[in-house]
N, C-alpha and C positions, 0 to 999 in steps of 0.2 A: 340583613345584619351581618351575615357571614362574609360579605364582600367589603366590609368596612374595617379599616385598621387605623389606629392612632400612631402618629409618626414620632420619631425621636425628638423632633422639635417640640411637639406637644408635651411630652413627658419632661423635657428640660424646663419649659415654662411652668408646668405644674409643680415641679420640684422647687423652683424659685418662689412661687406663690406660697407653697406650704412652709418653706423656710421663713418667708416674710411673716406669715401668720404666727409662727413660733416665736419669732423675735418680737412681734407686736404684743405677745402675752406679757413680755417684760417691759415693753415700751408702748403703752396704750395709745400714744399719739400716732402710731403707724397703723393702727387697726383699720381705720376708715380707708386709708390708701390701699392696704392689702385687700380689703373687701372689694374695692373698685377694680383692682387688678384681677381678682378672681372672676368678677362679673364680666370684665372685658375678655378674659380668656374663654369663658363660656360662650359669649356672644360671637367671638371670632370663630370658634369651633362650629357653632350652628351655621354661621355664614358660609364657612367652608363646605359644610354638608350641602347647603342649598346650591352652591356653585357646581358641585360635582354631580348633582342630580337635576340641574337645570336643563331645559330644552336645548337641544343641539342643532347644528346646521343640518338641514334636510330631514330632521326628525329621526336620524339614526342614532346608534349608540355613541357614547362619548369618544371612544377611540376604536380603531379597527387594527388588528394585527394578523399576520399570517406567516407561517414558516415555509420557506421554499428550499427544497433539496431534491436531489435526483430520485428516481424510482428505485434505485439501489445504491448501496455504498460500497466502496472499494476497501478490501481488507489490507491493513498495513499502510495505507496512504492517507494523506490529509484530504478530507472531503469538505468542500465548501458548503456552508449553510448560511442562508440569508433570512433575516426577519424584517418584514415591512411593517412600519407603524404609520398610521394616519390619525391626525387630530381633527375630530369633528366638533370640538367645543368652540365657543365663541371667544375664547381667551387662551393664551399660551398655557401649556401644562408641562410638568416634569414627570417623566416615567421611569420606572424600574421594571425591567423585563427579566423574568426567570423562565428559562426553557427547561421543561421536564424531559431530559434526555434519557435514553435507556440505561438501566442500572449497570449493564455490563461495562459501560464506558468509565464508570467510577470518577466522575468529575463533579466538583462542588463549587466551581468558580464561574458559573455561567449566570452572572448578574450584570445586566447592561443598563446603564443610566443614559438618558437622553432628554434633551429639551426640545419641545415641539411647539413652534408658533402655530397660531390658529390656521386651520385649513392646509397645513403643510404635511409632507411625508418625509420620513427618514428611513434609511436602510442600515441595519446592523449586520455585520459579517463576522463569522467565526468558523473555526474548523474543528472537525471531529476525526479522530484516528482510531477506528475499531481494530482489535487484534484477534478477533475470533469470527469465523464465518457462522451464519445462521440468521434467524429473524430477530430484529431489534424493535422493541415497542416504545415509541415516543408517547409521552403524556401530553398534558395541556401546556399551552403557551400562556403564562400568567403575566399580565401587565398591570402594574400598580400605578395609578394616576393620582397626582396631587396638583392642586392649584398653586398660585403664587403665595398663598398664605402658608401652605405646607404643614397644616396641622392634622389633616385627615387624608388617608389614601383610600381610593376605591379600586377594587380589583376587578379586572375583566379576564375571562378565560376563553381561549380559542384553540381550535384544532386538536381535540382530544382523541386518544387512541389511534395513532397513526403507526402502522407496521411497515418497516422497510427491511428488505433482505440485505445481508452483507455478503458480497461475492468476492472471489479472488480479485486481486488488484488489476482491474481493467483500466484504471487510470494510468498505471505504470505501463501497461501494454500499449495504450494509445500514445503515451509520451515517446516510447522507443519507436513506435511505428512512424510517427511524424519525423523524428530525427533520422530514421533510416531512409524515408522517402526523400528528405532534403539533404541526404549525405552528410549529416552532422552528428553521427553517433560518437565521434571522438569527444564531444562535449560532456558525455557521461562516463568516459573512461574506456570506451571500446577502441581498441588499437587499430591503426592502419597497418594491414599486414601485406607485405610485399609478396607478390605471387611467385611461388617456387615451381618451376616446370611449366608445362603448357597444358591447358585443357584440350581434350580431344574433340570437342564439339565445334565444328566449323560453322560460321554464320554467313560471311560474305567476303567479297574482295572490294577494297576501297582504296582511294589514293593515299599515298604515304604522306604523313605529316611529321613535323619535328617531334621527337620523343618516342616514336614507334620503335619497337625492337627490330633492328636490321635483319635478324634471323627470320623474321616473318615475311620478308619481301618475296613476292611471287615472281621469279625471274622469267618464267615462261609467259605469264600473262603480260608482264612488262614488255617483253620482246614483241609479242603480238600487237600491243598498243603502239609500239614504236614504228611498226610497219604501216600504221594508219596515220602517222604524223604526230601522234601524241607521245611526248617524251617523259611524262611524269611516272614515277615509280608507283607500283601498287603493292599492297600488302594483304596477307590473309588475316582476317579478323575472326577471333574466336570468342565464344561466350562461355560462361559457367555452365557446366553440365546441369541439366534440370531434371525434375521429376524424381529426385533421389528421396528415399524415405528417411525421416528423422523421427524416432520414437523416444518419448520420455517415459522412463520406468520409475515410478514413485513408490518407495518403501513406506508402508504405513504402520510398521511395527513399533514396539515400545521405544526403540532408540530414537524415533523421530518426535517424541513428545517433549524433548528438552527445549525450554524457552530461552530466547535471547531478545531483549528489549521488547518483551511482551508477546512476541510472535513465536510459535513453535517452529521447529525445524520443518515439520510437514507443511506449514503455511508458507515458509520461505521457498520450499521446493515447488509448491503449487503456483505461487506467483511467478517464479522463474520459468516454470513450464509454460505458462500462458504467454510470456514475452518471447521465449525462444521459439515456440511453435509459430507465433505470428511472424517473427523474423524469417523463419524457414519458408513460410508461405510467400513472403515478399521476395525471397530469393528463388521462387518458382520450384521449391521442393514440396514434398508431401509431409504433413505432420500427423503423428499418431500418439496414442497414450495408452499406458497400462499401469494400473495401480494394484498393489498386492500386499499381503501380509501373511497370515497363516493360510489364507486362501485367496484366490483371484477375486478382485473387487470389480474392476471396470476395464473394458477394452474398447478403445476407439481406433478403428483401422486408419492407417495413414491415407489421407485424401487431400485434395486441394479443390474443394467445391465451395460455392457460395454458401455461407452460413456455417461452414465447418468450425470456425472459431467460436461461434455462439454455442454450438453443440458441445465443444470441449469445455467452455465456461460453465455450462449447466452441469456437466459431469463432475468437474472439479469442485463445484459448490457443495456437492453432497458428500465429499470424502471426509472420513473421520479416522483418527488414529486408533489403532488397536493396542491392546495391552500384552499381546502374545509375541513370541519369537517369530521372525520372518522366515518363511519357507522358500529358500532360493532354488531348491530343486524343483518346486512347483513353478517358479518363474521360468527356469530353463526349459522345462517340458512345454509350457504354453508358448514361449517365444519360438521354439523349434516348430511347433504345430501351426502357429498363426502367422509368422513372418517368414515367408519363403524367399524374399529378395534380400540381398545383402543391404544392410541399413546401418545408419548411425544410431546406436543405443546410448542414451544418456541416462545413467542409473543414479538416481538421487537416494542416497542411503547414509548411514553413519557407522563408522567403526571406531570404537574407543581403545581397543587393544589389538595387538597382533594376533593373539589366539582367536579373537572374534573374526578376523579376516581369514585366517587359515582354515576355519571350519567351512567357510563359503567359497574359498578359492577354487576348488575343482569345478564348481558351477560357473564361476566367472570366466575361467579359462575356456570352458566349452562355449560360452557365449561369444568370447573374443575370437574363437576359431572361425565362426560363421559370419560374424558381424564386426563392425568397428565399434568397440565398447569404450565408453568414457565413464569411469566411476567417480562420482562427485560426492565428497563427504566434507565434514565441517571442522574447522578449528574451534577450539573452546576459547573464545575471546576473553571470557572472565578469568580463566587461568593465566592467559597472557598478561592481562592487566594486573593480576596478583603478582606475577613474576617481575613486573616492572617496578614494584614497590620495594624500597630498601628494607632489608631484614635486620632487626635490631635485637631480637631475643633468640634464644636457642629454639623455642617452639616455632618461630617464624622461619628460621633457617631450615628446620626439619620439614615444615609444610611446603616451603618453596622447592626443596629437593624432590619431594613427592610430585609436586606440580610439574617440575621439569621432566621427571620420568614419564609422565603422561604425554607431555608435549613431544618428547623424543620418540615415543611409541607411534605417534601420528606420522612422524617423518619416516619411521621404519616401514609403516604401512605403504607409503608412497613408493619407497625403494623396492619393496616386495612385489608390488604390482608391476613396476617397471621391469623387474627381473623376468617376468613372464610375458612381457610385451603388451601389457594392458595399460591403456592411457588412464591417467588419474588427475583429479583436480581437488586439492586441499584448499579450502577457501573460508574466510570469515562469512558467517551468515549474511551480514549486511552487504557484502559484495558478490553474493552468489550470482545474481542475474547478469551483471557486467562480465564477470569472469567466465561464465558459461557461454555467453554470446561470443566472447573472444576465442574460446576454444573451437566453437562451431565454425566461425569464419576462418580460423586457422586450418581446420580440416578441409574446408572448401577450397582454400587457396592452394593447399598442397595436393589436392586431388586424391585424398585418402578414402573418401566415401565411395 
């Protein structure tokens, strides 16, 4: 009986019958007609019950459903979920499917209606966007089936207690990987950067073709070829310097707890780290990772081995924000002890005030002395949105003045870092990945690493 439910159509007809009986109290001539209507409603309801519990094709249950999704979900990305429905009844049915998704997702709109002819299958697609890493518990898949009479629904439950972990956005990583392989990164905002200067890593000598830099013509090799009867020019071909180290340093202090569009700054940094590290491996560099707060959390040495990205993915999955102040002195001492080779250090952190930067500036200057340091911190896009609104009252003018002061201080932080020769990137959280890749490729093209 727990699987049976009366539909809205049943209650509408019941209301009409009751109203008719009330009217028949004053008009006795309608009483017989209303009694017949009540009996007909009862008979149709019983017939509907018989249909829903009647033997099915192959002796299996009336319908079959299953939820199909990956063995893990990507944080901050739209993850595809499919629901397969099969009708085993000997007649067409209408279904209402409710998927019991994890409570962390806070969605109440997952009710899917479908019409299934007998013996047919349909597929329902929808997307889920988690904003926190961890384990997510899926509940049952509830399918409410009704016949063409539509007076009673029978509930079927499938796939209970399904646990899926939410990892950093590997979907985003794969998207950028495919675009990088096919040389289409410009489609997501990665700029084409003109090479400044010349890489020092010689690869081969090859025939000159239109568009080659005339400065790369190897005149001695061309003269030797001319002596053998060949008159084509040859040029020196260079390749990007390889096996350079790229470390992502992720601050896990309280400043990284600030949320934007559901994701914390830490999760934006983790997703960007995953993508940038993968791009570095595709460029034949080595990728490493250090996470820190009041103490060192995780260290992954820079490597370029098979399975290295999976190792970084597992480490990033376990990172959690701390509520304490970040110890940049601890970061400096560990970088000095663990990273012996000059490397590109991409530091993901956040400074809201100039005083906050100046407290950590001595350690940043020491890091920049031994390595190529890029300090990445975040614009407050909600403040910018507030500043874009017209101010109509004295309070709004005052609040916008304070907001503009905070925005101006972010720009002062950039200038202060530039004054000491430290590279910086002030970016909206939503554009963090693209902007970081652009700076990495710029450093590669300029030969700064």
